[in-house]
N, C-alpha and C positions, 0 to 999 in steps of 0.2 A: 422916669416916673414924675408926673406933674404936682405941683404944691397941692392942689385939692384932692388928688387921689391919695397923696401920702396923708394929708390931714383927716379924709374920710377912714383911710386904715388905722391910723393911729386912734381914732374916736372909737371904730368898732374894738380895737384890742383893749382900750381904757374900759369900755363897758363891759367886756367879757372878764376882764380881771377884777372888777368890782362889784362883781355878784353880791347881793345881800342875802342869799340863802346860806346857811350854814348848817352843818351836820352835829349830831351829838357825839362824834368822835373828837371834834375840835373845840368842845365845850359850849357849842351853839346849840340851837335847837333844829329838828328836823320838821318837816312837813308831815314825815310818816310817824306816828307814835311808834314808841320801843316796842309796846306789845305787838305790833305787826312786824317789825323788824329788830328782835332784841339783838342781833349782831352788830347794830349800829354804836353800841355803847363803847367806850373807851377802854383800854385794858385796865382791869382793877375795878371795873365798874360793872353793876347788874341793873337790867331792867326791872323796875320795882314799883308797886303801886305806890303814887306820891300823894294821891287823894283817893276817896272811895271810888271815884269814875275815871281817874287818870293815871298813866305810866310815865315815870321818867327815870334816865340814866343816874344813878345813885352810886355811891361808893359800896362795893361788895361787902357782903356780911363774912362770917366765918364759915357757915355752913357748907358741907361737902356733899356731892351726889349721893342720894340716899340718907343723908343724915337728918336729923330732926330740924323743924323750922316752924316760926310762927309768923302768919301775914301780918305784920304792923306797918301799917301805914307811914311812909317815910322813914322806916328804919330796917333796911334789909337784913335778913337772917341767912341768906343764902349766899353762896360764892358767886363769881362771874359766870355768866351763861347758864344760870340755873334759877328755876322758879319754884316758889313754894305751893304745893298743892296740899290743900288743907280743906277738907269737907265742911261744909256749912254745920256748926253745932259742935264740931270737934275742937279739942284742947289744943292740937297741934297738928303739923302736917310731916311732910318728906320733902327735900330738894330734889327737883328733876330736872333733866336736860330741857332746855327749849328746843324745838324742832319746827319744821315747816312741813305743810300736808302737800306743799306745790313744788318745792325746791328740793330736788335730790340731794344737793350738796350740804342740806341741813336736814337729813333723814335720820331715823332713830337706828342704833346699832344693837346687835345682840336680841334678846327676847322682847323687846319694848315695842310698843306701837304708839305712832304720833296721834295725840287726841287732842281736839279743841275743846277749850273748856272756857268759862266765862267768869270774871271777877264779881263776886258777891252773888251769883246765879244768873239764871236767865235774863238776859237784856244787857247785861255788863259787858264791859270791855272784854273781847275775846283774845285768847292768847294759846298756842299750842305747845304741849310737852311731852316727853318720851315717857308713857306709862308702862312699867315692866307687867308682863304677863304672868300668872301664876302658873308656871310649867310644872306638871306633874301632879297637879291638884285634881281631884275628882271633877271639877266644873270645866276643866281644861283651859283655865285662864279666863273664864268668863266672869270671875268675881273683880279682877282687875278692870275689865272692859266696862262693867256695869257701874264702877265707882266713878270712871272717868266719863262715862256718857251721861251723868248727872249734871256736869257742866257747871259746877259749883265751886267757887274758893271763897272760904270764909274771911271776912273782915270785920265780923264781931267784936274781937279783941284788939281791934286797932284803937290808938290813942290818937284822937284827933286832935 
């Protein structure tokens, strides 16, 4: 191999190894916000509202699946892989699994349906959660669906 070809090959390798992009899993930032890919957060972290309009991977809170939570900016109350679904005007919500409406590997299980909702209501950053259906109710589960269809998450209680 000629010296010129070797230098070119080494230059290409150095460029490939010195990529400036990093992901949230290695402590850096990703070009995709975590509300669009909450699985990019490191172990022990949760994708959570960092401001009224942005999400970040933060240290997970204590809330378990189905447990009580409050959407507080910068202070997660749900555990890793969970989002707090809190309707506008409600004093609290519940922790639900993140899901994907397009990736079958992140589909909901059991009697839950993947619903897309928006932080703070219409126009806010969107994320998707597994909303349990009310099996055995007179409305056939429509109550849970209609709550999710409002597409709202309360940030009013957030301490800025």
